[in-house]
C-alpha positions as CSV (number, residue, x, y, z in Angstrom):
1,X,-23.7,-20.1,52.6
2,X,-24.7,-17.5,55.2
3,X,-25.5,-14.0,54.2
4,X,-23.0,-11.3,54.9
5,X,-24.1,-8.3,56.9
6,X,-23.0,-5.2,55.1
7,X,-24.6,-2.8,57.6
8,X,-22.0,-0.4,59.1
9,X,-21.2,-0.9,62.8
10,X,-22.3,2.0,64.9
11,X,-20.3,3.4,67.9
12,X,-23.1,2.1,70.2
13,X,-22.8,-1.4,68.7
14,X,-19.0,-1.3,69.0
15,X,-19.5,-0.6,72.7
16,X,-21.9,-3.5,73.1
17,X,-25.0,-1.2,73.1
18,X,-27.9,-1.4,70.6
19,X,-30.7,1.0,69.7
20,X,-34.0,0.3,71.4
21,X,-36.6,-0.8,68.9
22,X,-39.5,-2.3,70.9
23,X,-40.8,-1.3,74.3
24,X,-43.7,-3.4,75.7
25,X,-45.8,-1.1,77.9
26,X,-48.1,-3.8,79.5
27,X,-46.6,-7.0,80.9
28,X,-48.1,-8.8,83.9
29,X,-45.8,-10.7,86.3
30,X,-47.5,-13.4,88.2
31,X,-47.1,-15.2,91.5
32,X,-45.2,-18.5,91.6
33,X,-47.5,-19.5,94.5
34,X,-50.7,-17.9,96.0
35,X,-48.8,-17.0,99.2
36,X,-45.7,-15.6,97.5
37,X,-46.7,-12.1,98.5
38,X,-47.3,-12.9,102.2
39,X,-43.7,-12.5,103.3
40,X,-43.8,-8.9,102.0
41,X,-46.9,-7.9,103.9
42,X,-46.3,-6.1,107.3
43,X,-48.1,-7.1,110.5
44,X,-50.9,-7.0,111.6
45,X,-52.1,-7.6,108.1
46,X,-49.7,-10.4,107.3
47,X,-51.5,-12.7,109.7
48,X,-54.9,-11.6,108.5
49,X,-54.4,-11.8,104.7
50,X,-55.5,-14.8,102.7
51,X,-54.0,-14.3,99.2
52,X,-56.2,-17.1,97.9
53,X,-59.1,-14.8,98.4
54,X,-57.4,-11.9,96.8
55,X,-56.2,-13.8,93.7
56,X,-59.5,-14.6,92.1
57,X,-60.9,-14.2,88.6
58,X,-63.5,-11.4,88.2
59,X,-65.1,-11.1,84.8
60,X,-62.3,-13.1,83.1
61,X,-62.5,-15.8,80.4
62,X,-62.0,-19.5,81.2
63,X,-58.3,-19.5,80.1
64,X,-56.7,-16.3,81.4
65,X,-53.1,-16.9,80.5
66,X,-51.0,-18.4,77.7
67,X,-50.5,-22.0,78.6
68,X,-46.8,-21.9,77.5
69,X,-46.2,-19.0,79.9
70,X,-46.9,-21.1,83.0
71,X,-43.7,-22.6,84.4
72,X,-43.4,-26.4,84.3
73,X,-42.8,-26.5,88.1
74,X,-46.1,-24.8,88.7
75,X,-47.2,-21.2,89.3
76,X,-49.3,-18.7,87.4
77,X,-48.6,-17.7,83.8
78,X,-45.9,-15.0,83.8
79,X,-44.6,-16.0,87.2
80,X,-41.2,-17.3,86.1
81,X,-38.8,-14.4,85.2
82,X,-36.5,-16.6,83.2
83,X,-39.4,-17.9,81.0
84,X,-40.9,-14.4,80.7
85,X,-37.6,-13.1,79.5
86,X,-37.3,-16.0,77.0
87,X,-40.7,-15.2,75.5
88,X,-40.4,-11.4,75.5
89,X,-36.8,-10.3,75.5
90,X,-35.8,-13.3,73.3
91,X,-38.6,-14.5,71.1
92,X,-40.5,-11.2,70.7
93,X,-37.3,-9.1,70.6
94,X,-38.5,-6.7,73.2
95,X,-35.9,-4.2,74.5
96,X,-37.7,-3.1,77.7
97,X,-40.8,-4.4,79.5
98,X,-43.0,-2.2,81.7
99,X,-44.3,-4.5,84.4
100,X,-47.8,-3.9,85.8
101,X,-48.9,-6.2,88.6
102,X,-52.5,-7.3,88.1
103,X,-52.9,-10.5,90.0
104,X,-53.8,-9.3,93.5
105,X,-57.3,-8.1,94.0
106,X,-58.3,-5.1,96.1
107,X,-59.3,-5.8,99.7
108,X,-62.5,-4.0,100.7
109,X,-60.9,-2.9,104.0
110,X,-58.9,0.3,103.0
111,X,-56.2,-0.3,105.6
112,X,-55.6,-3.8,104.4
113,X,-55.5,-2.5,100.9
114,X,-52.8,-0.1,101.9
115,X,-50.7,-2.9,103.3
116,X,-51.2,-5.1,100.2
117,X,-50.2,-2.3,97.8
118,X,-47.1,-1.6,99.9
119,X,-46.2,-5.4,99.8
120,X,-46.7,-5.5,96.0
121,X,-44.1,-2.7,95.6
122,X,-41.6,-4.5,97.9
123,X,-42.2,-7.7,95.9
124,X,-41.8,-6.0,92.6
125,X,-38.6,-4.2,93.7
126,X,-37.0,-7.3,95.3
127,X,-37.8,-10.0,92.7
128,X,-38.4,-8.4,89.3
129,X,-36.3,-5.2,89.5
130,X,-33.4,-6.7,91.5
131,X,-32.9,-10.5,91.7
132,X,-34.0,-11.1,88.1
133,X,-32.9,-7.8,86.5
134,X,-29.2,-8.0,85.9
135,X,-29.9,-6.9,82.3
136,X,-31.9,-3.9,83.6
137,X,-34.6,-4.4,81.0
138,X,-37.4,-4.9,83.6
139,X,-39.1,-1.6,84.4
140,X,-41.8,-1.5,87.2
141,X,-44.8,0.5,88.1
142,X,-45.6,1.6,91.7
143,X,-49.0,0.3,92.7
144,X,-50.9,2.6,95.0
145,X,-54.1,2.6,97.1
146,X,-55.6,5.4,95.0
147,X,-58.7,6.0,97.1
148,X,-56.5,6.5,100.2
149,X,-54.6,9.6,98.9
150,X,-52.3,10.2,101.9
151,X,-51.1,6.6,101.9
152,X,-50.8,6.6,98.1
153,X,-48.4,9.5,98.3
154,X,-46.3,7.7,100.9
155,X,-45.8,4.8,98.4
156,X,-44.9,7.2,95.6
157,X,-42.4,9.1,97.8
158,X,-40.9,5.7,99.0
159,X,-40.2,4.4,95.5
160,X,-39.9,7.4,93.2
161,X,-36.1,7.4,93.4
162,X,-35.7,3.8,92.5
163,X,-33.9,3.5,89.1
164,X,-36.3,0.9,87.6
165,X,-39.7,2.2,88.8
166,X,-40.9,4.2,85.8
167,X,-44.6,4.8,86.5
168,X,-47.5,4.7,88.9
169,X,-50.3,2.1,88.5
170,X,-53.9,2.9,89.4
171,X,-57.0,0.8,88.7
172,X,-59.6,1.8,86.1
173,X,-62.4,1.4,88.7
174,X,-62.3,4.0,91.4
175,X,-64.7,5.8,93.7
176,X,-64.7,9.0,91.6
177,X,-63.5,10.0,88.1
178,X,-59.8,10.8,88.2
179,X,-60.3,14.5,87.5
180,X,-61.9,14.8,91.0
181,X,-60.2,17.1,93.5
182,X,-59.8,14.1,95.8
183,X,-57.0,12.7,93.7
184,X,-55.2,16.0,93.0
185,X,-52.5,15.5,95.6
186,X,-51.6,12.1,94.1
187,X,-51.3,13.6,90.7
188,X,-49.2,16.4,92.1
189,X,-46.7,13.9,93.5
190,X,-46.6,12.0,90.2
191,X,-45.9,15.2,88.3
192,X,-43.3,16.3,90.7
193,X,-41.4,13.0,90.2
194,X,-42.2,12.9,86.5
195,X,-43.7,9.5,86.8
196,X,-46.6,8.8,84.3
197,X,-49.8,7.5,85.9
198,X,-50.8,4.2,84.3
199,X,-54.5,3.4,84.5
200,X,-55.0,-0.4,84.1
201,X,-58.0,-2.7,84.3
202,X,-58.4,-3.7,87.9
203,X,-61.0,-3.2,90.7
204,X,-60.4,-0.3,93.0
205,X,-62.4,-1.7,95.8
206,X,-65.5,-1.8,93.6
207,X,-66.5,-5.4,93.4
208,X,-69.7,-5.0,91.3
209,X,-68.8,-3.7,87.8
210,X,-71.5,-1.3,86.8
211,X,-72.5,0.2,83.5
212,X,-74.6,3.4,83.2
213,X,-77.7,1.1,82.8
214,X,-77.0,-1.6,85.4
215,X,-74.5,-4.4,86.0
216,X,-72.5,-6.5,83.5
217,X,-73.5,-10.2,83.6
218,X,-70.9,-11.6,81.2
219,X,-67.2,-11.1,80.5
220,X,-68.1,-10.4,76.8
221,X,-70.1,-7.3,77.8
222,X,-67.6,-6.2,80.4
223,X,-64.7,-6.4,78.0
224,X,-66.5,-4.8,75.0
225,X,-68.3,-2.0,76.8
226,X,-66.9,-1.6,80.3
227,X,-63.4,-0.8,79.4
228,X,-64.0,2.2,77.0
229,X,-66.9,3.6,79.1
230,X,-64.7,3.7,82.2
231,X,-61.6,4.9,80.5
232,X,-63.6,7.5,78.6
233,X,-65.1,8.8,81.9
234,X,-61.6,9.2,83.5
235,X,-60.2,10.9,80.3
236,X,-63.1,13.3,80.1
237,X,-62.8,14.2,83.8
238,X,-59.1,14.8,83.6
239,X,-59.5,17.0,80.5
240,X,-62.4,19.2,81.6
241,X,-61.6,19.6,85.3
242,X,-58.4,21.6,84.6
243,X,-56.0,19.0,86.1
244,X,-53.5,19.3,83.3
245,X,-53.6,23.1,83.3
246,X,-52.7,23.0,87.0
247,X,-50.0,20.3,86.6
248,X,-48.2,20.8,83.3
249,X,-45.8,18.0,83.9
250,X,-48.5,15.4,84.6
251,X,-48.7,12.4,82.2
252,X,-51.2,9.6,82.0
253,X,-51.2,6.3,80.1
254,X,-54.5,4.5,79.5
255,X,-53.4,0.8,79.4
256,X,-55.5,-2.0,78.0
257,X,-58.6,0.1,77.5
258,X,-58.8,0.2,73.7
259,X,-57.8,3.2,71.6
260,X,-59.9,4.1,68.6
261,X,-62.9,5.1,70.7
262,X,-60.8,8.1,71.9
263,X,-60.8,9.8,68.5
264,X,-64.5,10.4,68.3
265,X,-64.6,11.3,72.0
266,X,-62.0,14.0,71.6
267,X,-63.7,15.3,68.6
268,X,-66.9,15.6,70.5
269,X,-65.2,17.3,73.5
270,X,-63.6,19.8,71.1
271,X,-66.9,20.6,69.5
272,X,-68.5,21.2,72.9
273,X,-65.5,23.3,74.0
274,X,-66.0,25.5,71.0
275,X,-69.8,25.7,71.4
276,X,-69.5,26.7,75.0
277,X,-66.8,29.3,74.4
278,X,-64.6,27.6,76.9
279,X,-61.3,29.0,78.0
280,X,-57.9,27.3,78.1
281,X,-56.6,24.6,75.8
282,X,-58.7,22.4,73.6
283,X,-59.4,18.9,75.0
284,X,-57.6,17.3,72.1
285,X,-54.5,19.5,72.6
286,X,-54.5,18.5,76.3
287,X,-54.8,14.9,75.4
288,X,-51.9,15.1,72.9
289,X,-49.7,16.7,75.5
290,X,-50.6,14.7,78.5
291,X,-52.1,11.3,77.6
292,X,-51.0,8.1,75.8
293,X,-52.7,4.9,75.0
294,X,-51.5,1.3,74.6
295,X,-52.1,-0.9,71.6
296,X,-53.6,-4.0,73.2
297,X,-56.5,-4.5,72.8
298,X,-57.0,-2.4,69.8
299,X,-60.2,-2.2,67.7
300,X,-59.4,-3.0,64.1
301,X,-61.7,-3.4,61.1
302,X,-61.2,-6.2,58.7
303,X,-59.8,-3.9,56.0
304,X,-56.3,-2.7,57.1
305,X,-56.4,0.5,55.1
306,X,-59.5,1.6,57.0
307,X,-57.6,1.3,60.3
308,X,-54.7,3.2,58.8
309,X,-57.0,6.0,57.8
310,X,-58.6,6.2,61.2
311,X,-55.1,6.2,62.8
312,X,-54.2,9.1,60.6
313,X,-57.3,11.1,61.4
314,X,-56.7,10.6,65.1
315,X,-53.0,11.6,64.9
316,X,-52.3,8.2,66.4
317,X,-48.6,8.1,65.8
318,X,-48.1,10.5,68.7
319,X,-50.7,8.9,71.0
320,X,-50.2,5.1,70.8
321,X,-47.6,2.8,72.5
322,X,-46.9,-0.9,71.9
323,X,-48.3,-3.4,74.4
324,X,-48.5,-7.2,74.3
325,X,-50.6,-7.9,77.4
326,X,-48.3,-10.9,78.2
327,X,-49.0,-13.5,79.4
328,X,-52.8,-13.1,78.9
329,X,-55.0,-15.1,76.5
330,X,-55.2,-12.2,74.0
331,X,-51.4,-11.6,73.8
332,X,-50.4,-9.5,70.8
333,X,-47.2,-10.7,69.2
334,X,-45.2,-7.6,68.0
335,X,-44.3,-9.5,64.8
336,X,-48.0,-9.7,63.9
337,X,-49.5,-6.7,65.6
338,X,-50.4,-3.4,63.8
339,X,-49.3,-4.6,60.4
340,X,-51.0,-1.7,58.7
341,X,-48.5,0.6,60.5
342,X,-45.2,1.5,58.8
343,X,-42.3,3.9,58.5
344,X,-41.8,6.7,61.1
345,X,-45.2,6.0,62.7
346,X,-44.2,2.4,63.5
347,X,-41.0,3.6,65.1
348,X,-43.0,6.1,67.3
349,X,-45.5,3.5,68.4
350,X,-43.1,0.6,68.9
351,X,-40.5,2.6,70.9
352,X,-40.1,6.3,70.7
353,X,-43.3,7.3,72.5
354,X,-42.5,5.0,75.4
355,X,-38.9,6.1,75.5
356,X,-40.2,9.7,75.9
357,X,-43.1,8.9,78.2
358,X,-41.3,6.6,80.6
359,X,-37.9,8.4,80.4
360,X,-36.1,5.3,79.1
361,X,-32.7,5.1,77.5
362,X,-32.7,5.1,73.7
363,X,-29.9,2.5,73.8
364,X,-29.4,-0.5,75.9
């Protein structure tokens, strides 16, 4: 005998709408074939671009994607919108997915890179936000050639009015830290359109991934140390260079760069801020008002209560947003992730922070 649901029917449910409970802030759509993007590239670069050279693993593990996420007909993991929806919207019960393209590399020629970034946005809009988005649960990010500021702003202005582009994606490797004046006009455009800037792991025309003491030789080193070092450098630059004071509407999301390292870094910055008698807002206050992090990958000790305590000390409920990193090898199933988190904090991390940051509907 089946159980009877005694929960009252809400007005939203009666109208066929349900409350949003899970927003996945890091999903990677793939290419069904290496040359899928070619049709979206404008000449003269269309004839000169070999996507097989752009789609290449750099500091990646042997098995990059979930094997079950690759379509039976061929193509990369995450390249089939129907299968992606089954795994995320169905099995994982995700309400909205924020799509971050991360398959195409960065051409060293800046003009070619501008053409590839523009093509990626056309591909995202046409395929993922239109043809396979009748449910309107796919949300995209505008990818920009961040080290070509004028052309980056053109892409932002071109797509900012699109109903399903909800953010701007930039690589974690760049020519300067993101608080540098070089990028200010880009952040100004992002703030004007109220689109959060999503920093995600990807080369920004920097092919050799360096650390402060040389170059990484193994994926293990790069993943463990390279991510937090690079993200921490960007975060510090943004906080101390006055970017957020000049642009009070600017928002950032640090995607797939870890999280718990940020607490000690912000404490250190606050201490230096006090010792130097600095003016303006404390670095931790700026971060709380302007920066969010995603949950995959997250550094967790073996004892859950220790993580819960660290999360409390950091004020993590206001800073963290759910991410699965689908379809990658280290996918975090929302049913298993962050099990030490509960109550109102879980609601904030799993949906409320993303609803606020990406301006998403609270019901679908």
